[in-house]
Each structure stands twice: as structure tokens, then as C-alpha cells.
C-alpha positions in Angstrom: -19.4 4.1 15.9 -17.1 7.2 16.0 -15.6 9.2 13.3 -12.1 7.8 14.5 -13.3 4.1 13.8 -14.7 5.0 10.5 -11.3 6.5 9.3 -9.7 3.3 10.6 -12.1 1.1 8.6 -11.4 3.3 5.5 -7.7 2.8 5.7 -8.1 -0.8 6.4 -9.4 -1.3 2.8 -6.2 0.3 1.2 -6.1 2.2 -2.1 -6.6 0.1 -5.0 -6.0 0.7 -8.7 -8.5 -1.0 -11.2 -8.3 -1.2 -14.7 -10.8 -2.3 -17.2 -10.5 -2.0 -21.0 -12.8 0.5 -22.6 -14.1 2.0 -19.4 -14.0 5.9 -18.6 -14.3 6.0 -14.9 -11.5 7.5 -12.8 -8.7 5.1 -12.5 -9.5 3.1 -15.8 -7.2 2.7 -18.7 -7.6 2.1 -22.2 -4.7 0.9 -24.5 -5.5 2.1 -27.8 -2.2 1.6 -29.6 -2.9 -0.9 -32.5 0.8 -2.3 -32.4 0.5 -2.9 -28.5 -2.9 -4.5 -29.2 -1.6 -6.8 -32.0 1.0 -7.9 -29.5 -1.4 -8.2 -26.8 -3.7 -10.4 -28.9 -0.8 -12.6 -29.9 -0.1 -13.7 -26.2 -2.0 -16.4 -24.3 -4.5 -15.7 -21.6 -2.2 -16.3 -18.9 0.5 -14.0 -20.6 -2.2 -11.2 -21.2 -2.9 -11.6 -17.4 0.7 -11.4 -16.2 1.4 -8.3 -18.6 -1.7 -6.3 -17.4 -0.8 -7.3 -13.7 3.0 -6.2 -14.1 1.9 -2.8 -15.6 -0.5 -2.1 -12.7 2.3 -3.4 -10.1 4.6 -0.8 -11.7 2.2 2.0 -10.9 1.4 0.8 -7.5 5.1 0.7 -6.7 5.3 4.2 -7.5 2.8 5.0 -4.7 4.8 2.6 -2.3 8.1 4.4 -2.7 6.3 7.8 -2.4 4.7 6.4 1.0 8.0 5.1 2.4 9.8 8.4 1.4 7.0 10.4 3.3 7.0 8.2 6.2 10.9 8.6 6.6 10.7 12.5 6.1 8.0 12.6 8.9 9.3 10.4 11.8 12.6 10.2 13.6 14.7 7.3 13.1 14.9 4.6 10.5 11.9 2.9 9.1 13.8 0.0 7.9 14.8 -0.9 11.4 13.1 -4.2 12.4 12.2 -4.2 16.0 12.1 -6.8 18.7 9.1 -7.4 20.8 8.7 -8.1 24.6 8.4 -11.8 23.7 12.0 -11.4 22.1 10.9 -12.1 18.6 11.9 -9.9 15.6 8.9 -8.2 13.9 8.7 -6.3 10.5 10.1 -2.9 10.0 7.6 0.0 9.1 9.0 0.0 5.7 8.0 -3.6 5.0 4.6 -2.7 6.3 3.8 -0.8 3.1 2.4 -3.5 0.9 1.5 -4.1 -2.7 -0.9 -6.9 -3.5 -1.6 -7.8 -7.1 -4.9 -9.4 -6.8 -5.6 -10.2 -10.4 -5.1 -8.4 -13.8 -7.8 -6.1 -12.9 -6.7 -5.0 -9.5 -3.5 -3.9 -7.5 -3.8 -3.1 -4.0 -1.4 -0.6 -2.0 -2.1 -0.7 1.8 -0.1 0.2 5.2 -1.6 -2.9 7.0 1.5 -4.9 6.9 2.6 -3.5 10.1 0.2 -2.5 12.8 1.9 0.7 13.9 1.5 2.4 10.4 -2.1 2.9 10.9 -1.3 4.9 14.3 1.0 7.2 12.5 -1.3 7.7 9.6 -4.5 8.4 11.7 -3.3 9.2 15.0 -4.6 8.0 18.2 -6.9 9.2 21.1 -5.4 10.2 24.4 -4.7 6.9 26.2 -4.2 5.9 29.6 -2.8 2.7 31.6 -5.3 2.0 34.5 -4.2 0.9 37.8 -5.5 -2.3 37.2 -5.3 -4.4 34.1 -7.8 -7.4 33.9 -6.5 -8.6 30.7 -3.1 -9.4 31.9 -3.9 -9.7 35.6 -1.3 -7.2 36.4 -1.6 -4.7 39.2 0.5 -1.4 38.2 1.9 0.7 40.9 0.5 4.2 41.4 3.4 5.6 39.7 3.1 3.3 36.5 -0.8 4.0 36.3 -1.5 7.3 34.3 -1.7 8.8 30.8 0.4 7.2 28.1 -0.1 9.9 25.7 -1.6 10.0 22.3 -0.1 10.1 18.7 -0.8 13.0 16.3 -1.7 11.6 12.6 0.8 12.6 10.1 -1.2 11.3 7.0 1.9 10.2 5.2 -0.2 7.8 3.2 -2.7 10.0 2.1 -0.2 12.7 1.0 1.6 10.0 -1.1 -1.7 9.1 -2.7 -2.4 12.7 -3.7 1.2 13.5 -4.9 1.3 10.4 -7.2 -2.3 9.8 -8.4 -1.9 11.9 -11.5 1.5 10.5 -12.5 0.4 6.8 -11.9 -2.8 7.3 -13.9 -1.2 9.2 -16.9 1.5 6.7 -17.1 -0.6 3.6 -16.6 -0.8 2.9 -20.2 2.9 3.2 -20.9 3.5 0.7 -17.9 1.1 -1.8 -19.5 2.6 -1.2 -22.9 6.0 -1.9 -21.6 5.0 -5.2 -20.0 3.2 -6.3 -23.1 6.3 -5.6 -25.3 8.6 -7.4 -22.6 6.4 -10.4 -22.6 5.9 -10.6 -26.3 9.6 -10.2 -27.0 10.4 -13.0 -24.5 7.6 -15.2 -26.2 9.1 -14.4 -29.7 12.6 -15.7 -28.7 11.2 -19.1 -27.5 9.4 -19.9 -30.8 
């Protein structure tokens, strides 16, 4: 397997933020404010999960916004414009391809695999060509149509967004989770 395929697999996995209370590994967080812990303890299990997931999602949305900003600054045209395929169907815009998935209260994932073209712009492609005969489609191209179709140079918009926002996300993760706990606690208090 070539280096290009390895990089593709790496970006298929996305970039995730994991949090575990009390852990000291990179990317983890510890909420050590006694007031917040008291509010957190008063919440039910589902509310605790929701508060933690919402806090992680706020941090992940920072990466998503930075990714979209970097992509827009590096390509020509709008990233919000949907495109119409050969079949006449309307497909996702590149902006919609930057996805935040809240897997659980411990993990929120940001990836660019929501739209297939984003991987090409992130990593680039090797030189490609159209053959004289396409066995897949059963099409025979004219000599003028066969030939090189070019290559895409990787612009690494996602990797740069990760590097730009990583410190900001992890330093503010405590406050995002605290805000989510406080919001749910206030909502819980008004119901009872």
C-alpha cells in the first residue's frame, strides 16, 4: 500500500476529541470546580451525558468553522453552492461535507468525509488520465478525448484548521462543558 493510500485512510478516520474525567492524556479534560461538580451531580444520567456531549460539540464546532473558513480561502468559488451531477440530482455542497458527529458523551468527531471531493482537495491526487477504452462504462473515447485529466495539488485545509484551533479548543473545553452543565441545571431548576 502506497503512502498516498495510507494518508487517505488517516483522513477517513477524522479528528476526534475525547474526554475522560480525571485523565491527564492529551485531549482530555478535568472539571475541577466544586460548584460545577455539585450541579453535575444533581443532574440525571441522561442530562449529564447531554451536558458533556454539548460541551464537546461546542469545541468541535470551532474546528468545523475554521475548516470551512480555510477551505473557502483556498479555493475559487463558493463552498456553499450545491452541485448537480450527470444524473441531474442535486448533491451536497462542500460546506456541508465538514461534519461534526457526537458519538457519545466521551467522543465527538469532526471529519471531511461528508462530501467526497473534500478528500481530494485535502490530500491531492496523483496524475490521472482517461483511457481510450473504458471497460467500466463500455464507452470508447475518441482519440481527442483520451489523455491526461490532470492532478489536484493538496491544499491541506483540514490539517491547518486542526493546528490553528487545537490549543483554543482544549484550553476552553472545561468552560464549554461548564456552560452546558449550567444551562441544563438552570432548565432543570425551573421545571421543579
